[in-house]
C-alpha positions as CSV (number, residue, x, y, z in Angstrom):
1,X,87.9,93.3,73.0
2,X,90.2,94.1,76.0
3,X,89.0,95.7,79.2
4,X,89.9,99.4,79.6
5,X,92.8,100.3,81.9
6,X,91.8,101.3,85.3
7,X,93.3,103.5,88.0
8,X,92.9,102.6,91.7
9,X,91.7,105.1,94.2
10,X,90.9,105.2,97.9
11,X,88.2,107.1,99.7
12,X,88.3,107.9,103.4
13,X,84.8,108.3,104.9
14,X,82.7,108.2,108.0
15,X,79.9,105.7,108.8
16,X,77.1,107.6,107.2
17,X,78.8,107.8,103.8
18,X,79.8,104.1,104.1
19,X,76.2,103.1,104.7
20,X,75.1,105.0,101.6
21,X,77.7,103.3,99.5
22,X,76.7,99.9,100.9
23,X,73.0,100.8,100.1
24,X,74.0,101.4,96.5
25,X,75.2,97.8,96.3
26,X,78.8,99.0,96.6
27,X,78.6,100.7,93.2
28,X,78.1,104.4,93.8
29,X,79.2,107.3,96.0
30,X,76.3,109.5,97.3
31,X,75.8,113.0,96.1
32,X,77.8,115.7,97.8
33,X,76.2,118.0,100.4
34,X,75.8,121.7,99.5
35,X,78.8,122.5,101.7
36,X,80.9,119.9,99.9
37,X,81.7,121.2,96.4
38,X,84.4,118.6,95.7
39,X,84.6,114.8,95.8
40,X,88.2,113.9,96.4
41,X,89.4,110.3,95.9
42,X,93.0,109.8,97.0
43,X,95.8,107.9,95.3
44,X,97.2,105.8,98.1
45,X,96.0,103.8,101.1
46,X,98.5,105.4,103.5
47,X,97.0,108.9,102.9
48,X,93.4,107.6,103.0
49,X,94.1,105.8,106.2
50,X,95.5,109.0,107.7
51,X,92.3,110.9,106.9
52,X,90.1,108.0,108.2
53,X,92.0,108.2,111.5
54,X,91.2,111.9,111.7
55,X,87.5,111.0,111.1
56,X,87.8,108.4,113.8
57,X,88.8,111.1,116.3
58,X,85.7,113.2,115.5
59,X,83.1,110.4,114.9
60,X,84.5,107.4,116.7
61,X,85.2,105.5,113.5
62,X,86.7,106.0,110.1
63,X,86.7,103.8,107.0
64,X,88.6,103.5,103.7
65,X,87.3,102.0,100.5
66,X,89.1,101.1,97.4
67,X,87.8,101.3,93.8
68,X,88.9,101.5,90.2
69,X,87.9,104.1,87.6
70,X,88.6,103.9,83.8
71,X,92.0,105.5,83.4
72,X,91.2,107.4,80.2
73,X,88.2,109.0,82.0
74,X,89.9,109.7,85.4
75,X,92.9,111.4,83.6
76,X,90.7,114.4,82.9
77,X,91.3,115.5,86.5
78,X,94.9,116.5,87.3
79,X,96.5,114.9,90.4
80,X,96.7,117.5,93.2
81,X,99.4,117.3,95.8
82,X,98.0,118.9,99.0
83,X,100.9,118.3,101.4
84,X,103.8,116.0,101.1
85,X,104.3,113.8,97.9
86,X,102.1,111.1,99.4
87,X,99.1,113.5,99.9
88,X,97.8,113.1,96.4
89,X,94.1,113.3,95.3
90,X,91.8,114.2,92.5
91,X,89.3,117.1,92.8
92,X,86.1,116.1,91.1
93,X,83.5,118.8,91.1
94,X,80.3,117.7,92.9
95,X,78.2,118.3,89.8
96,X,80.3,115.7,88.0
97,X,80.1,112.9,90.6
98,X,77.2,111.1,88.9
99,X,79.3,110.8,85.7
100,X,82.3,109.8,87.9
101,X,80.2,107.0,89.4
102,X,79.3,105.7,85.9
103,X,83.0,105.2,85.3
104,X,83.7,103.1,88.3
105,X,84.9,99.6,87.3
106,X,83.4,96.9,89.4
107,X,82.5,97.3,93.0
108,X,83.7,99.6,95.7
109,X,85.5,97.6,98.4
110,X,85.9,98.3,102.1
111,X,89.6,97.9,102.9
112,X,90.2,99.5,106.3
113,X,88.3,100.4,109.4
114,X,89.6,102.4,112.4
115,X,87.8,102.7,115.7
116,X,88.7,104.5,118.9
117,X,88.3,101.3,120.9
118,X,90.8,99.3,118.7
119,X,94.6,99.5,118.8
């Protein structure tokens, strides 16, 4: 039996969310806060890095993780373009995040870190 196809996503985040992902064994994203009705993974590293740099300006550091989700499942959410063509993301309702987490293939991986004190 072959492994299902996966889609690669990126997630920009601050330190607190990164710590919660690490505490899950790099397997799950934490529940959204009441003022966060959408979980938005993005489709490319460049866009995720841009957002992480904005986080860095506010919090002193920003991070980007990479992960894969079963393509058949992820395709239920349309790709949204929220700026230029490279600003693409999914909008996953907060109440569906637990199910989204169950469809992550493998582990979530830290791929970029941005700090105010680094070039």
